[in-house]
C-alpha positions as CSV (number, residue, x, y, z in Angstrom):
1,X,-27.5,9.6,23.3
2,X,-23.8,9.3,22.3
3,X,-22.9,8.8,18.7
4,X,-20.6,6.0,17.7
5,X,-18.1,5.5,15.0
6,X,-16.2,2.3,14.3
7,X,-12.8,2.7,12.6
8,X,-10.9,-0.1,11.1
9,X,-12.0,-3.6,10.2
10,X,-13.5,-2.6,6.9
11,X,-12.7,-4.4,3.7
12,X,-10.3,-2.5,1.5
13,X,-11.6,-1.1,-1.8
14,X,-9.3,-2.1,-4.5
15,X,-8.8,-1.7,-8.3
16,X,-8.4,-5.2,-9.8
17,X,-5.8,-4.9,-12.5
18,X,-5.5,-7.8,-15.0
19,X,-2.1,-8.0,-16.6
20,X,-1.5,-11.0,-18.8
21,X,-3.1,-13.9,-17.0
22,X,-2.7,-12.5,-13.5
23,X,-4.9,-10.1,-11.5
24,X,-3.4,-7.7,-9.0
25,X,-5.2,-5.7,-6.3
26,X,-4.2,-2.1,-5.9
27,X,-6.0,-0.4,-3.0
28,X,-7.8,2.8,-3.6
29,X,-6.8,5.9,-1.8
30,X,-9.7,5.7,0.7
31,X,-8.4,2.3,1.8
32,X,-4.7,3.4,2.1
33,X,-3.0,4.9,5.1
34,X,-3.2,8.7,5.1
35,X,0.6,9.1,5.2
36,X,0.9,6.8,2.1
37,X,-1.6,8.9,0.1
38,X,0.1,12.2,1.1
39,X,3.4,10.7,-0.1
40,X,2.0,10.5,-3.7
41,X,3.6,13.7,-4.9
42,X,5.3,12.7,-8.2
43,X,5.7,10.0,-10.8
44,X,8.3,8.1,-8.8
45,X,6.2,8.0,-5.7
46,X,3.2,6.7,-7.7
47,X,5.4,4.1,-9.3
48,X,6.7,3.0,-5.9
49,X,3.1,2.7,-4.6
50,X,2.1,0.5,-7.6
51,X,5.2,-1.6,-7.1
52,X,4.0,-2.5,-3.6
53,X,1.1,-4.4,-5.2
54,X,2.4,-5.2,-8.7
55,X,5.9,-6.6,-9.1
56,X,8.3,-4.0,-10.5
57,X,9.3,-6.5,-13.2
58,X,5.7,-6.5,-14.4
59,X,5.5,-2.7,-14.3
60,X,8.8,-2.3,-16.1
61,X,7.7,-4.6,-19.0
62,X,4.6,-2.4,-19.6
63,X,4.6,0.1,-22.4
64,X,4.2,3.8,-21.5
65,X,0.6,3.6,-22.8
66,X,-0.2,0.6,-20.7
67,X,1.3,2.2,-17.6
68,X,-0.6,5.4,-18.3
69,X,-3.8,3.4,-18.6
70,X,-3.1,1.8,-15.2
71,X,-2.5,5.2,-13.6
72,X,-5.6,6.7,-15.2
73,X,-7.8,3.7,-14.2
74,X,-6.6,4.1,-10.6
75,X,-7.2,7.8,-10.6
76,X,-10.7,7.3,-12.1
77,X,-11.6,4.6,-9.6
78,X,-10.6,6.9,-6.8
79,X,-12.7,9.8,-8.2
80,X,-15.6,7.4,-8.5
81,X,-15.2,6.2,-5.0
82,X,-14.9,9.6,-3.3
83,X,-16.6,11.9,-5.8
84,X,-13.4,14.0,-6.1
85,X,-10.1,13.8,-7.8
86,X,-7.0,13.2,-5.7
87,X,-5.7,16.5,-4.5
88,X,-9.2,18.1,-4.3
89,X,-10.7,18.7,-0.9
C-alpha cells in the first residue's frame, strides 16, 4: 500500500505577542517558508522578519530589553515546537 503525505493547508503555528493593547501573531519557523527561515542570518534579517508581522513603528518604540524579550520568546517557542534550537539539525 502506498504511503500518503498531505503538504499545505495546515494552520500556522504562531507566537502571540501582546504589545500595549494589541496582539500580533508572529509565525514560528516551522510555519514559515524555508527560504525565509534560511534568510535569518543576522540581527537585521531577524528585525525585518518581525517587521513583517509587527509594525516597525511599534518595534522601534520598544526598549532594547523588550526587543530582546521578543526575540528570546520567539526562539524559545521555536525550540519548544521543534525540540531543537534554530540552527541545529
